[in-house]
N, C-alpha and C positions, 0 to 999 in steps of 0.2 A: 504494500500500500504506500502511496505517496502522501506526504504531508504537505498541506497547503498552508500558506501564511494566512492568518486570520486578522492580521493587523489592519487597522483602518488606513487605507491608502486613498488619497484624494485622486479622483479621475482627472486626467489631463484635459485642459480646456480645448474646445474644438477650434479648428482653423479660423472660421468666421469670427468667433469670439476673440481670438487673439488679434485678428486684423482690426476689428472694431475697437478693441482696447488700445491698439497702437494709434489709431486715428483719434480716439478720445484724448490720449495723452498728448498728441500733437496739437490738438485744439486748445487744450489747457495751457500748453507751452506758449502758443500764439497769444492767448489772452494775457498770460503773465508777462510776456514781453511788452505788450501795450500798457500794462499797469506799471511796470518798472521803468518804462521809457523816459518818463518825465519826473521820476521820483526826486532827484536831487537838483532840479533846474533852478531853484532859487538861490544857489550858492556858487556863483561863477568864480569867486576868489579861491574856492576849494577845488577847482577843476571838476565841476559837477558832471560834465559829459563823460569824463574818464570813469568816475565812480559808478555812474549809471551802467556802463558797459561791464564793469567788474561785477556788479550785482547780477546782471543778466547772465554772464558767463558762469558765475558761481552756481546759479540755479540750474542752468543747463547741465553742468557737470554733476551736480547732486542728483538730478533726475536721471541722467544716464547711468550713474552708479547704482541707483536703486533699481532701475530697469534691468541692468545686467545681473545684479544679484538675484532678482526674481526669476529671470530666465534660467540661471544656473540651478536655482532651487527646483524648478520644474524638471530639468534634465536629471538632477540627482534623484528625484522621486521615481523616475522611470527605472532606475537600476535596481 
């Protein structure tokens, strides 16, 4: 007799769910870009244009890090 694992394993998301999830994340990123675009505009002596882009890039990198970790978690669940 073979023994099967009875652990609770989350089923992998379907391909359309992953595509729509990626589109949703892209839309959220687009909205966040427009929110952060003028965040520091009132402070030209502090080089506000530079700091706006630093914040946008930081959020993009943070989002990419979270997305990559989540995808690796799904791959690890398959093993």
